[in-house]
C-alpha positions in Angstrom: 70.8 63.3 63.7 72.4 65.8 65.5 76.6 66.3 64.1 79.2 68.1 67.1 81.0 70.2 65.4 84.8 69.9 65.9 86.4 72.9 67.2 90.1 74.5 66.2 91.9 75.4 68.9 91.7 79.3 68.1 87.8 78.9 68.6 87.8 77.2 72.3 90.3 79.7 73.1 87.1 82.8 72.0 84.9 80.7 74.0 86.9 80.1 77.0 88.0 83.7 77.2 84.3 84.9 76.4 82.6 82.8 79.5 85.3 83.8 81.2 84.8 87.8 80.7 80.7 86.8 81.3 81.4 85.2 84.5 83.7 88.1 85.1 81.2 90.6 84.5 78.7 89.1 86.6 80.9 88.8 89.7 81.6 92.2 89.1 78.3 93.1 89.8 77.6 91.3 92.4 80.1 91.9 94.7 81.2 95.2 92.7 83.7 96.1 96.4 85.8 92.7 96.1 88.3 92.0 93.1 87.7 88.1 92.7 89.9 86.6 90.1 87.9 84.5 87.7 89.4 81.6 86.0 88.4 78.2 84.8 88.9 76.2 87.8 87.4 79.4 90.1 84.4 78.1 92.6 81.6 79.9 92.1 80.1 79.7 95.9 84.0 79.3 97.6 86.3 81.0 95.0 83.1 84.3 93.5 80.9 84.0 95.8 77.9 83.5 93.8 75.1 82.0 95.9 72.2 80.0 93.9 70.7 83.0 92.6 73.7 84.7 90.9 73.7 81.6 88.6 70.7 81.1 87.3 71.7 84.9 86.0 74.5 83.1 84.8 73.1 80.6 83.7 70.8 83.1 81.2 73.3 85.0 80.9 74.7 81.8 79.2 72.5 80.6 77.5 71.3 84.4 75.2 75.2 84.6 74.4 75.6 81.7 72.8 72.6 80.8 71.7 72.2 77.6 73.8 69.8 75.8 76.9 71.6 74.5 79.6 69.9 72.3 81.5 68.4 73.6 84.9 
């Protein structure tokens, strides 16, 4: 059976910061002339202008960087 791993606060912060970096990089690539502030509360479409194709790319990047497989 698969056991859940408990993360320390510093690990959670590191993962959170890395996730925000991944999203920020994609937003900069998608909208190079805009300055969007990426936060954990940002709405991908409304606040960051990420359409479905960009969100699919985001899932691929997260899968790769975190070595996970997110559902479609």
